[in-house]
VMD Tcl script that draws the C-alpha trace (Angstrom):
set ca {
  {60.61 -15.87 -82.65}
  {63.87 -15.96 -84.22}
  {63.68 -13.31 -86.58}
  {63.04 -10.90 -83.26}
  {66.00 -13.05 -81.40}
  {68.23 -11.85 -84.40}
  {66.67 -8.00 -84.79}
  {67.64 -7.84 -81.02}
  {70.88 -8.95 -81.41}
  {71.62 -6.31 -84.31}
  {70.37 -3.27 -82.78}
  {72.61 -4.22 -79.47}
  {75.14 -4.39 -82.01}
  {74.44 -1.24 -83.36}
  {74.10 0.30 -79.44}
  {77.18 -1.25 -78.78}
  {79.04 -0.30 -81.88}
  {78.06 3.30 -82.17}
  {79.30 3.58 -77.68}
  {82.85 2.44 -78.59}
  {83.21 3.68 -82.17}
  {82.50 7.61 -80.60}
  {83.13 7.09 -77.05}
  {79.64 8.39 -76.50}
  {79.75 11.69 -74.16}
  {76.16 13.06 -74.00}
  {77.18 16.60 -72.98}
  {79.19 16.50 -76.38}
  {77.78 14.25 -78.77}
  {75.51 15.14 -81.50}
  {72.29 12.99 -83.50}
  {74.52 12.65 -86.25}
  {76.74 11.13 -85.05}
  {74.93 8.89 -83.85}
  {73.12 8.36 -86.65}
  {76.89 7.70 -88.49}
  {77.49 5.17 -85.65}
  {74.56 3.61 -86.00}
  {74.99 3.62 -90.07}
  {78.24 2.33 -89.31}
  {76.87 -0.27 -86.57}
  {74.50 -2.15 -89.32}
  {76.95 -2.02 -91.90}
  {79.59 -4.04 -90.18}
  {76.15 -6.26 -88.99}
  {75.57 -6.83 -92.60}
  {78.73 -7.20 -94.35}
  {78.86 -11.70 -93.37}
  {75.82 -11.72 -95.39}
  {77.07 -10.03 -98.18}
  {79.78 -11.85 -98.64}
  {77.07 -14.94 -97.96}
  {75.63 -14.11 -101.28}
  {78.56 -13.10 -103.42}
  {80.01 -15.95 -102.81}
  {76.42 -18.19 -103.67}
  {76.24 -16.18 -106.93}
  {79.52 -17.17 -107.91}
  {78.70 -20.94 -107.16}
  {76.06 -21.33 -109.55}
}
mol new
graphics top color blue
foreach p $ca { graphics top sphere $p radius 0.5 }
foreach p [lrange $ca 0 end-1] q [lrange $ca 1 end] { graphics top cylinder $p $q radius 0.2 }
display resetview
C-alpha cells in the first residue's frame, strides 16, 4: 500500500513539473516536449535517492 502512495506522489510530481517547466499549452505542445518534461521531473524525483546511495557506498 505504501509503495502505491509513493508512486502516486511521483506521478503527481512529474505532471506538476511538466506543467510548470513547460507552461503546458495543449495547442502548442508536442508529445516530445511532454516526454522530455516527464524525464526531467523523474530525474528530479530520483536525485535524492541517488545521492543517498552514493553516501551509503562511501560510508562502507
